[in-house]
C-alpha positions as CSV (number, residue, x, y, z in Angstrom):
1,X,148.4,112.5,75.3
2,X,148.5,114.5,78.5
3,X,145.3,116.3,77.6
4,X,143.4,113.1,78.0
5,X,144.7,112.2,81.5
6,X,142.5,114.6,83.5
7,X,139.2,113.9,81.7
8,X,140.0,110.1,81.9
9,X,140.7,110.3,85.6
10,X,137.6,112.4,86.3
11,X,135.5,110.0,84.3
12,X,136.9,106.8,85.8
13,X,136.7,108.2,89.4
14,X,133.2,109.6,89.0
15,X,131.9,106.4,87.4
16,X,133.5,104.3,90.1
17,X,132.0,106.4,92.9
18,X,128.5,106.2,91.3
19,X,128.7,102.5,90.8
20,X,129.9,102.0,94.3
21,X,126.8,103.9,95.6
22,X,124.6,101.7,93.5
23,X,126.2,98.6,94.9
24,X,125.8,99.9,98.4
25,X,122.1,100.5,97.8
26,X,121.8,96.9,96.6
27,X,123.4,95.7,99.8
28,X,121.0,97.9,101.7
29,X,118.1,96.4,99.8
30,X,119.2,92.9,100.8
31,X,119.4,94.0,104.4
32,X,116.0,95.7,104.4
33,X,114.3,92.7,102.8
34,X,115.8,90.4,105.4
35,X,114.7,92.8,108.2
36,X,111.1,93.1,106.9
37,X,110.9,89.3,106.6
38,X,112.1,89.0,110.3
39,X,109.6,91.6,111.4
40,X,106.7,89.8,109.6
41,X,107.8,86.5,111.1
42,X,108.0,87.9,114.6
43,X,104.6,89.5,114.4
44,X,103.1,86.2,113.4
45,X,104.3,84.5,116.6
46,X,101.8,83.6,119.3
47,X,101.4,86.3,122.0
48,X,103.4,85.7,125.1
49,X,103.3,87.3,128.6
50,X,104.9,90.7,128.8
51,X,108.6,90.2,129.4
52,X,109.9,91.4,132.8
53,X,112.7,93.4,131.0
54,X,111.8,93.8,127.3
55,X,114.8,94.3,125.0
56,X,114.3,97.0,122.3
57,X,116.1,94.9,119.8
58,X,115.2,91.3,120.6
59,X,111.6,92.0,121.6
60,X,110.8,94.7,119.0
61,X,107.5,93.8,117.2
62,X,106.9,90.8,119.6
63,X,103.2,90.1,120.3
64,X,102.3,90.1,124.0
65,X,99.2,89.4,126.1
66,X,97.7,92.3,128.1
67,X,95.0,92.2,130.8
68,X,94.5,95.3,132.8
69,X,92.6,98.5,133.6
70,X,93.1,101.9,132.2
71,X,94.7,104.5,134.4
72,X,94.0,108.2,134.5
73,X,95.4,110.4,131.7
74,X,95.7,110.4,128.0
75,X,98.2,111.3,125.3
76,X,97.2,112.3,121.8
77,X,99.9,112.2,119.1
78,X,99.3,113.9,115.7
79,X,100.0,111.9,112.6
80,X,99.1,112.6,108.9
81,X,95.9,110.9,107.8
82,X,96.5,108.2,105.2
83,X,95.9,109.4,101.7
84,X,96.7,112.9,102.7
85,X,94.5,115.7,103.8
86,X,94.3,116.4,107.5
87,X,95.6,114.6,110.5
88,X,94.6,111.8,112.9
89,X,95.4,111.5,116.6
90,X,97.1,108.4,118.0
91,X,95.3,107.6,121.3
92,X,97.7,106.4,124.0
93,X,96.6,105.6,127.6
94,X,98.3,104.1,130.7
95,X,97.3,100.5,131.3
96,X,97.7,99.0,134.8
97,X,98.2,95.2,134.5
98,X,97.1,92.6,137.1
99,X,100.6,92.3,138.4
100,X,100.8,96.1,139.1
101,X,103.0,97.0,136.2
102,X,101.9,100.1,134.2
103,X,102.7,100.5,130.5
104,X,101.6,102.7,127.7
105,X,99.0,101.3,125.3
106,X,98.3,102.8,121.9
107,X,94.7,102.0,121.1
108,X,94.7,103.3,117.5
109,X,94.1,106.5,115.6
110,X,91.0,108.7,115.7
111,X,89.8,111.8,113.8
112,X,90.3,115.1,115.8
113,X,86.6,115.9,115.2
114,X,85.4,113.1,117.4
115,X,88.0,113.0,120.1
116,X,85.7,114.8,122.6
117,X,83.1,112.0,122.3
118,X,85.7,109.2,122.3
119,X,85.1,106.6,125.0
120,X,86.6,103.2,125.8
121,X,85.7,100.4,128.2
122,X,87.5,100.6,131.6
123,X,89.5,97.4,130.9
124,X,91.6,96.0,128.1
125,X,92.0,92.3,127.5
126,X,93.8,91.3,124.4
127,X,97.1,91.3,122.7
128,X,99.5,94.0,121.5
129,X,102.8,94.6,119.7
130,X,105.9,95.8,121.6
131,X,107.3,98.8,119.8
132,X,110.1,101.4,120.4
133,X,109.4,104.4,118.1
134,X,112.2,106.7,117.2
135,X,110.4,109.9,116.2
136,X,111.8,112.7,118.4
137,X,114.5,115.0,117.1
138,X,115.6,118.6,117.5
139,X,112.8,119.8,115.2
140,X,110.0,118.2,117.2
141,X,107.7,120.9,118.6
142,X,107.0,121.1,122.3
143,X,103.7,119.3,123.2
144,X,100.5,121.3,123.7
145,X,99.9,120.8,127.4
146,X,96.5,122.3,127.3
147,X,95.1,119.9,124.7
148,X,97.5,117.1,125.8
149,X,98.6,116.9,122.2
150,X,102.1,115.6,121.3
151,X,103.9,115.8,117.9
152,X,105.9,112.6,118.3
153,X,105.8,109.5,120.4
154,X,108.3,110.6,123.1
155,X,108.0,107.4,125.2
156,X,110.2,108.4,128.1
157,X,108.4,111.8,128.5
158,X,105.0,110.2,128.1
159,X,105.8,107.6,130.7
160,X,106.9,110.2,133.1
161,X,103.7,112.2,132.5
162,X,101.3,109.2,132.8
163,X,103.2,107.3,135.5
164,X,104.2,104.2,133.6
165,X,107.2,102.2,132.5
166,X,108.9,103.7,129.4
167,X,107.3,100.9,127.3
168,X,104.8,101.2,124.5
169,X,102.5,98.4,123.4
170,X,100.3,98.9,120.3
171,X,96.9,97.2,120.3
172,X,96.5,94.5,117.6
173,X,94.3,95.4,114.6
174,X,92.1,92.4,115.2
175,X,91.2,93.4,118.8
176,X,87.7,94.7,119.3
177,X,87.6,98.3,120.3
178,X,85.9,101.6,119.7
179,X,84.5,101.8,116.1
180,X,85.9,105.3,115.7
181,X,89.4,103.9,116.1
182,X,91.6,103.2,113.0
183,X,94.1,100.4,113.9
184,X,97.7,101.6,114.2
185,X,99.4,98.2,114.4
186,X,102.8,98.3,112.6
187,X,102.6,97.0,109.0
188,X,105.9,95.7,107.5
189,X,104.4,96.3,104.0
190,X,104.3,100.0,104.7
191,X,107.8,100.3,106.0
192,X,109.7,102.3,103.3
193,X,112.0,100.2,101.1
194,X,113.2,102.3,98.2
195,X,116.7,101.0,97.9
196,X,116.2,99.3,94.5
197,X,115.0,102.7,93.1
198,X,118.0,104.4,94.6
199,X,120.3,101.7,93.2
200,X,118.8,102.1,89.7
201,X,119.3,105.9,90.0
202,X,123.0,105.6,90.9
203,X,123.7,103.0,88.2
204,X,121.9,105.2,85.7
205,X,124.0,108.2,86.7
206,X,127.1,106.1,86.4
207,X,126.2,105.2,82.8
208,X,125.5,108.8,82.0
209,X,128.8,109.9,83.6
210,X,130.7,107.2,81.6
211,X,129.0,108.3,78.4
212,X,129.8,111.9,79.0
213,X,133.4,111.0,79.6
214,X,133.6,109.1,76.3
215,X,132.0,112.1,74.6
216,X,134.5,114.5,76.2
217,X,137.5,112.3,75.1
218,X,136.1,112.1,71.5
219,X,135.7,115.9,71.4
220,X,139.3,116.3,72.6
221,X,140.5,113.8,69.9
222,X,138.5,115.6,67.2
223,X,139.9,119.0,68.3
224,X,143.5,117.6,68.2
225,X,142.8,116.2,64.7
226,X,141.6,119.6,63.4
227,X,144.6,121.4,64.9
228,X,147.0,119.4,62.8
């Protein structure tokens, strides 16, 4: 009987861990679906005046009204082109509002081949989405100062460089702008949500682990029967 204890414990423990990981992913799925629904609902709200002190949590994805003139300077952020193959550049400019505040405005994405001929009107009147990107880590390369190219949206560093508040607003997709621009408004449908796939994987592994445990025990039983 003692020969069955170790395989049985390994089988039960491994299966329990894998099932637990599957349950955790299902809980993450429910959380992500609720979050995406909240983001979508927030983005459908009517635009409001830019808050005096926007909150990165409460005001994330909130539509706001903007009316101002572009300041000097430009930041270009590399991003993979949709569908693969090449890159595009996020175009970010300082915008000085009528009340004197200066914020960063992301106008959209443009092909590097046409960036030299890219032009905008001197003013922007429309709406945008408040956004706090989290893209910078220890692996992010230093920006190319010569070409003013960044490899992530480092808002505090960009704000210091362009003389604005550390606040990013992304122009709404429906706003009229340069025809060369591809809108970069956040899309909840494109936010990764793979938790169901992960859950199925963990539950599948749990079933395989349990099956292999049963097979192991049957082999031990058969061996014991042959040894008699």
